C-alpha positions as CSV (number, residue, x, y, z in Angstrom):
1,M,5.3,2.6,-12.4
2,L,2.9,1.8,-9.6
3,I,3.8,-0.8,-7.0
4,A,0.6,-2.2,-5.3
5,P,-0.6,-4.2,-3.6
6,I,2.2,-5.5,-1.4
7,A,1.3,-8.5,0.7
8,S,2.9,-11.1,3.0
9,N,1.7,-14.5,3.9
10,P,1.5,-15.7,6.6
11,K,1.2,-12.7,8.9
12,R,3.0,-14.4,11.8
13,V,6.2,-16.3,11.1
14,T,8.2,-18.4,13.5
15,A,12.0,-18.7,13.3
16,G,13.0,-20.9,10.4
17,S,9.7,-20.6,8.7
18,L,9.0,-19.1,5.3
19,V,7.0,-16.0,4.5
20,V,6.1,-15.1,0.9
21,I,6.1,-11.4,0.1
22,S,4.4,-10.5,-3.1
23,C,3.5,-7.4,-5.1
24,E,2.3,-6.2,-8.5
25,T,3.7,-3.5,-10.8
26,R,1.5,-1.5,-13.2
27,T,1.7,1.3,-15.6
28,A,0.1,4.6,-14.9
29,A,-2.9,3.3,-16.9
30,G,-3.2,0.3,-14.6
31,V,-1.8,-2.4,-16.9
32,L,0.4,-5.1,-15.4
33,T,4.0,-4.6,-16.4
34,T,7.4,-5.9,-15.5
35,P,10.2,-3.4,-14.7
36,G,12.7,-3.2,-17.5
37,T,15.7,-3.4,-15.2
38,S,14.9,-4.9,-11.8
39,I,12.6,-5.3,-8.9
40,S,14.0,-5.8,-5.4
41,L,12.9,-6.1,-1.8
42,L,14.3,-5.0,1.5
43,I,13.0,-6.3,4.9
44,Y,13.3,-4.1,8.0
45,G,13.1,-5.4,11.6
46,P,12.0,-3.6,14.7
47,G,13.8,-0.3,15.0
48,G,14.6,-0.1,11.3
49,A,17.5,-2.6,11.2
50,T,17.7,-4.5,7.9
51,D,16.9,-8.2,8.2
52,R,17.4,-8.7,4.5
53,T,19.3,-6.3,2.3
54,S,18.2,-5.8,-1.3
55,V,17.3,-9.1,-2.9
56,A,15.8,-9.7,-6.3
57,M,12.1,-10.6,-6.4
58,V,11.0,-13.4,-8.7
59,T,8.7,-12.4,-11.6
60,S,6.2,-15.2,-12.3
61,S,4.3,-13.4,-15.0
62,A,4.1,-9.8,-16.3
63,G,3.8,-7.5,-13.3
64,I,3.5,-10.3,-10.7
65,H,6.5,-10.6,-8.3
66,S,7.3,-12.6,-5.1
67,Y,10.1,-13.5,-2.7
68,A,10.2,-16.4,-0.2
69,F,12.0,-15.2,2.9
70,A,13.2,-17.7,5.5
71,F,12.8,-16.0,8.8
72,P,16.1,-16.3,10.6
73,T,16.6,-17.6,14.2
74,T,19.2,-14.9,14.9
75,V,17.0,-11.8,14.7
76,P,14.7,-10.2,17.3
77,S,11.0,-10.9,17.1
78,G,8.6,-8.2,16.1
79,E,6.9,-6.5,13.1
80,R,8.7,-6.4,9.8
81,T,8.3,-3.5,7.4
82,L,8.9,-3.9,3.7
83,E,10.4,-1.8,0.9
84,V,10.0,-2.6,-2.8
85,I,12.1,-0.9,-5.5
86,A,11.3,-1.2,-9.2
87,I,13.8,0.2,-11.7
88,H,12.4,0.8,-15.1
89,T,13.6,2.6,-18.3
90,D,11.7,5.7,-17.2
91,G,12.9,5.9,-13.6
92,T,12.7,4.2,-10.2
93,S,9.6,3.6,-8.1
94,R,10.0,2.9,-4.4
95,V,7.4,2.0,-1.8
96,R,8.1,1.4,1.9
97,T,5.4,0.3,4.3
98,E,5.0,2.0,7.6
99,P,4.5,0.2,11.0
100,G,1.0,-1.1,11.3
101,N,0.6,-1.5,7.5
102,A,-1.5,-4.6,6.5
103,A,1.4,-5.7,4.2
104,N,3.8,-6.2,7.1
105,F,4.4,-9.5,8.9
106,E,5.4,-10.3,12.5
107,G,8.3,-12.5,13.3
108,V,7.9,-14.5,16.5
C-alpha cells in the first residue's frame, strides 16, 4: 500500500488552533483504497518528542484520510514531522516525514 501525498493545512499553527493532516492510500497499481485494518497518525515535535501518539485518521471516502489536530498550548513551538501507518491484510505501510518536508507544519 502506498501512502502519498501527505499534507497539512495550514502550514503555521498558533496554540489552540487546528491543523488538518491528510493523506491518500493507494494500491501498487495506483487505485485509491482504504486499509483493511486501520490508518493512524503520529505527530512529532522538535527533537523527536511525540506531540500526539497514535490516533486514528478519519476516512472520508476510499483512500482519502484526515485528522484535525488541535495544537496544544503546552508544547514548544517549532516544526512538526508526521508519521502515517496503514495496516492492511497484506502488511503494514509506514511513512515518516523528515525535517524540511513540505508535508510538515510549524507550531508557533
